[in-house]
C-alpha positions as CSV (number, residue, x, y, z in Angstrom):
1,M,-15.1,1.2,-3.5
2,A,-14.2,-2.3,-2.2
3,H,-10.9,-3.9,-3.1
4,S,-9.4,-7.4,-2.8
5,I,-5.9,-8.8,-3.1
6,K,-5.1,-10.4,-6.4
7,H,-5.6,-14.1,-6.5
8,N,-2.0,-15.0,-7.2
9,I,-0.7,-12.9,-4.3
10,A,-3.3,-14.1,-1.8
11,S,-2.9,-17.7,-2.8
12,G,0.9,-17.6,-2.4
13,E,1.8,-17.8,-6.0
14,G,4.7,-15.3,-6.4
15,Y,4.0,-14.0,-2.9
16,T,7.6,-14.2,-1.7
17,Q,8.8,-12.4,-4.8
18,K,6.2,-9.7,-4.3
19,L,7.2,-9.2,-0.6
20,T,10.9,-9.0,-1.7
21,E,10.0,-6.4,-4.2
22,L,8.0,-4.4,-1.6
23,W,10.8,-4.8,1.0
24,G,13.2,-3.2,-1.5
25,M,11.0,-0.2,-2.3
26,T,11.5,1.7,0.9
27,T,10.2,5.2,0.2
28,H,12.6,8.0,1.0
29,R,13.6,11.4,-0.2
30,E,17.2,12.6,-0.4
31,E,16.3,15.6,1.7
32,D,14.8,13.4,4.5
33,S,16.7,13.4,7.8
34,R,18.1,10.1,9.0
35,S,15.3,9.8,11.5
36,A,12.6,10.4,8.7
37,Q,14.3,7.7,6.6
38,A,14.3,5.3,9.5
39,L,10.7,6.0,10.2
40,R,9.7,5.4,6.5
41,A,11.7,2.2,6.5
42,A,9.9,1.0,9.7
43,V,6.5,1.9,8.2
44,D,7.3,0.0,5.0
45,S,8.4,-3.0,7.2
46,V,5.1,-3.0,9.0
47,I,3.1,-2.8,5.8
48,V,5.1,-5.7,4.3
49,D,4.7,-7.8,7.5
50,T,0.9,-7.1,7.6
51,L,0.6,-7.8,3.9
52,E,2.1,-11.2,4.5
53,R,-0.1,-12.0,7.5
54,D,-3.4,-10.3,6.6
55,P,-3.5,-8.9,3.0
56,A,-7.2,-8.1,3.3
57,R,-6.5,-5.9,6.3
58,V,-4.0,-3.9,4.2
59,A,-6.6,-3.4,1.5
60,R,-9.3,-2.3,4.0
61,T,-6.9,0.1,5.7
62,L,-5.8,1.6,2.4
63,E,-9.4,2.3,1.5
64,E,-10.0,3.9,5.0
65,V,-7.0,6.2,4.5
66,V,-8.1,7.1,1.0
67,E,-11.6,8.1,2.2
68,R,-10.1,10.1,5.1
69,C,-7.8,12.0,2.7
70,K,-10.8,12.8,0.5
71,L,-12.8,14.1,3.4
72,E,-9.9,16.3,4.5
73,A,-9.9,17.8,1.0
74,R,-6.2,18.9,1.2
75,Y,-5.6,17.4,-2.3
76,P,-7.8,17.0,-5.4
77,V,-9.8,13.8,-5.4
78,D,-8.4,12.7,-8.7
79,E,-4.8,13.1,-7.4
80,I,-5.7,10.9,-4.3
81,D,-7.3,8.3,-6.6
82,R,-4.2,8.2,-8.9
83,A,-1.9,7.8,-5.9
84,A,-4.1,5.1,-4.4
85,A,-4.3,3.3,-7.7
86,Q,-0.5,3.3,-7.9
87,L,-0.2,1.9,-4.4
88,R,-2.8,-0.7,-5.0
89,H,-0.9,-1.8,-8.1
90,E,2.4,-2.0,-6.2
91,L,0.8,-4.0,-3.3
92,G,-1.1,-6.3,-5.7
93,I,-4.5,-5.1,-4.7
94,R,-7.1,-4.8,-7.4
95,P,-10.7,-3.5,-7.5
96,K,-13.2,-6.1,-6.4
97,L,-15.6,-7.1,-9.2
98,N,-19.2,-7.0,-8.1
């Protein structure tokens, strides 16, 4: 399934606010070691930077990762789809209308 960045994000409307929100959403778990927390923060930083420079690349990469996860079959497809939908929502990516 192809996806695109929402018009208002890609056109710059509210873009800075969205990046600020994303920057503040560093994913971590209390049980993570300091190095795991630092790694997660670094990954989030790369995603935000790439989202700012090339939002279409983030959308494409997300879809590639989703397909890889489905092929590995470690998790149920519906669980992968729900997680991907949530991430798309948080990043401002929506399904491309054909």
